[in-house]
Short mmCIF file of the C-alpha atoms (twelve columns), coordinates in Angstrom:
data_MODEL
# 
_entry.id   MODEL 
# 
loop_
_atom_site.group_PDB 
_atom_site.id 
_atom_site.type_symbol 
_atom_site.label_atom_id 
_atom_site.label_alt_id 
_atom_site.label_comp_id 
_atom_site.label_asym_id 
_atom_site.label_seq_id 
_atom_site.Cartn_x 
_atom_site.Cartn_y 
_atom_site.Cartn_z 
_atom_site.pdbx_PDB_model_num 
ATOM 1   C CA . MET A 1   58.333  121.821 80.385 1 
ATOM 2   C CA . ASP A 2   61.043  119.080 79.953 1 
ATOM 3   C CA . LYS A 3   62.842  118.076 82.879 1 
ATOM 4   C CA . GLU A 4   64.973  115.577 81.581 1 
ATOM 5   C CA . HIS A 5   68.323  116.292 82.398 1 
ATOM 6   C CA . VAL A 6   71.383  116.117 79.871 1 
ATOM 7   C CA . PRO A 7   75.213  115.528 80.524 1 
ATOM 8   C CA . VAL A 8   77.112  118.823 79.580 1 
ATOM 9   C CA . SER A 9   80.771  118.431 79.077 1 
ATOM 10  C CA . VAL A 10  83.041  121.913 79.129 1 
ATOM 11  C CA . GLN A 11  86.730  122.804 79.138 1 
ATOM 12  C CA . ILE A 12  87.931  125.524 81.884 1 
ATOM 13  C CA . LEU A 13  92.003  125.570 81.665 1 
ATOM 14  C CA . GLU A 14  92.559  122.754 79.553 1 
ATOM 15  C CA . LYS A 15  90.504  120.270 81.661 1 
ATOM 16  C CA . GLU A 16  87.360  118.689 81.161 1 
ATOM 17  C CA . TYR A 17  84.442  118.975 83.631 1 
ATOM 18  C CA . ARG A 18  80.890  117.626 83.304 1 
ATOM 19  C CA . PHE A 19  77.446  118.453 84.519 1 
ATOM 20  C CA . SER A 20  74.232  117.368 83.816 1 
ATOM 21  C CA . CYS A 21  71.453  120.165 83.281 1 
ATOM 22  C CA . ARG A 22  67.995  120.687 81.773 1 
ATOM 23  C CA . GLU A 23  68.459  120.238 78.171 1 
ATOM 24  C CA . GLU A 24  66.960  123.575 77.887 1 
ATOM 25  C CA . GLU A 25  70.066  125.115 80.407 1 
ATOM 26  C CA . SER A 26  72.739  123.606 78.545 1 
ATOM 27  C CA . GLU A 27  73.562  126.298 75.837 1 
ATOM 28  C CA . ALA A 28  73.720  128.516 78.953 1 
ATOM 29  C CA . LEU A 29  75.687  126.754 80.980 1 
ATOM 30  C CA . VAL A 30  78.341  126.176 78.228 1 
ATOM 31  C CA . GLY A 31  78.504  129.968 77.943 1 
ATOM 32  C CA . ALA A 32  79.207  130.206 81.495 1 
ATOM 33  C CA . ALA A 33  81.950  127.538 81.658 1 
ATOM 34  C CA . ARG A 34  83.071  129.684 78.391 1 
ATOM 35  C CA . TYR A 35  83.295  132.909 80.379 1 
ATOM 36  C CA . VAL A 36  84.486  131.454 83.796 1 
ATOM 37  C CA . ASN A 37  87.399  129.997 81.442 1 
ATOM 38  C CA . ARG A 38  88.264  133.313 79.832 1 
ATOM 39  C CA . LYS A 39  88.141  134.824 83.239 1 
ATOM 40  C CA . MET A 40  90.586  131.859 84.459 1 
ATOM 41  C CA . VAL A 41  92.876  132.360 81.685 1 
ATOM 42  C CA . GLU A 42  92.826  136.001 82.015 1 
ATOM 43  C CA . THR A 43  94.113  135.253 85.884 1 
ATOM 44  C CA . HIS A 44  96.405  132.739 84.697 1 
ATOM 45  C CA . ARG A 45  98.303  134.882 82.343 1 
ATOM 46  C CA . SER A 46  98.499  137.825 84.828 1 
ATOM 47  C CA . GLY A 47  101.337 135.701 86.383 1 
ATOM 48  C CA . ARG A 48  100.127 136.724 89.709 1 
ATOM 49  C CA . VAL A 49  98.747  133.633 90.897 1 
ATOM 50  C CA . ILE A 50  99.757  130.271 91.003 1 
ATOM 51  C CA . GLY A 51  97.605  127.183 91.226 1 
ATOM 52  C CA . VAL A 52  94.141  126.337 89.806 1 
ATOM 53  C CA . GLU A 53  92.466  126.268 93.057 1 
ATOM 54  C CA . ARG A 54  93.668  129.952 93.765 1 
ATOM 55  C CA . ILE A 55  92.719  130.876 90.147 1 
ATOM 56  C CA . ALA A 56  89.501  129.857 89.979 1 
ATOM 57  C CA . VAL A 57  88.481  131.746 93.450 1 
ATOM 58  C CA . MET A 58  90.199  134.828 92.232 1 
ATOM 59  C CA . ALA A 59  88.088  134.705 88.688 1 
ATOM 60  C CA . ALA A 60  85.049  133.750 90.883 1 
ATOM 61  C CA . ILE A 61  85.838  137.057 92.993 1 
ATOM 62  C CA . ASN A 62  86.246  138.929 89.635 1 
ATOM 63  C CA . ILE A 63  83.045  137.575 88.361 1 
ATOM 64  C CA . ALA A 64  81.162  138.123 91.702 1 
ATOM 65  C CA . HIS A 65  82.208  142.150 91.427 1 
ATOM 66  C CA . GLU A 66  81.162  142.464 87.897 1 
ATOM 67  C CA . LEU A 67  77.680  140.997 88.907 1 
ATOM 68  C CA . LEU A 68  77.306  143.307 91.824 1 
ATOM 69  C CA . ASP A 69  78.640  146.435 89.851 1 
ATOM 70  C CA . LEU A 70  75.936  145.628 87.487 1 
ATOM 71  C CA . GLY A 71  73.343  145.028 90.155 1 
ATOM 72  C CA . GLY A 72  71.307  147.634 91.893 1 
ATOM 73  C CA . GLY A 73  69.397  147.611 94.988 1 
ATOM 74  C CA . THR A 74  69.897  145.428 97.950 1 
ATOM 75  C CA . GLU A 75  67.125  142.730 96.670 1 
ATOM 76  C CA . ASN A 76  69.274  142.041 93.597 1 
ATOM 77  C CA . ASN A 77  72.463  141.750 96.027 1 
ATOM 78  C CA . ASP A 78  70.360  139.057 97.916 1 
ATOM 79  C CA . ALA A 79  69.285  137.182 94.873 1 
ATOM 80  C CA . LEU A 80  73.238  137.135 93.480 1 
ATOM 81  C CA . SER A 81  74.494  136.525 96.822 1 
ATOM 82  C CA . LYS A 82  72.408  133.310 97.120 1 
ATOM 83  C CA . GLN A 83  73.331  132.743 93.426 1 
ATOM 84  C CA . LEU A 84  77.080  133.206 93.904 1 
ATOM 85  C CA . ALA A 85  76.887  130.875 97.071 1 
ATOM 86  C CA . MET A 86  75.594  128.223 94.521 1 
ATOM 87  C CA . LEU A 87  78.166  128.675 92.156 1 
ATOM 88  C CA . GLN A 88  80.836  128.878 94.696 1 
ATOM 89  C CA . SER A 89  79.806  125.458 95.901 1 
ATOM 90  C CA . LYS A 90  79.567  123.720 92.384 1 
ATOM 91  C CA . ILE A 91  83.316  125.198 91.711 1 
ATOM 92  C CA . GLU A 92  84.410  123.854 95.087 1 
ATOM 93  C CA . LYS A 93  83.104  120.397 93.998 1 
ATOM 94  C CA . ALA A 94  84.180  120.560 91.024 1 
ATOM 95  C CA . VAL A 95  87.833  121.527 92.155 1 
ATOM 96  C CA . SER A 96  87.836  118.767 94.681 1 
ATOM 97  C CA . ASP A 97  86.660  115.943 92.143 1 
ATOM 98  C CA . ALA A 98  89.475  117.284 89.707 1 
ATOM 99  C CA . ARG A 99  91.623  116.955 92.591 1 
ATOM 100 C CA . GLN A 100 90.299  113.354 93.338 1 
ATOM 101 C CA . ILE A 101 90.744  112.418 89.554 1 
ATOM 102 C CA . GLU A 102 94.268  113.806 89.681 1 
ATOM 103 C CA . ILE A 103 95.336  111.491 92.793 1 
# 
């Protein structure tokens, strides 16, 4: 299996974020980013949440809720929790990096 990493750029709330992933995962990453963008746009348009960081957290919570509703047993929830923790970490890093670029 090809372990070579490729750069992938995605747009979320009209900002560009750059990631590195294995080539065979790039399409899934772009799809995930589109889904996150769609959820963040929905959250932003609701008018109840202001600020990119808060929008990101609310979108992440909504996505986690959807995933937990789809999951069944505790084994799935444990694996999902680990995956969500990893995604949360990536979101926090991306938001932090975006803040540093703005400063």
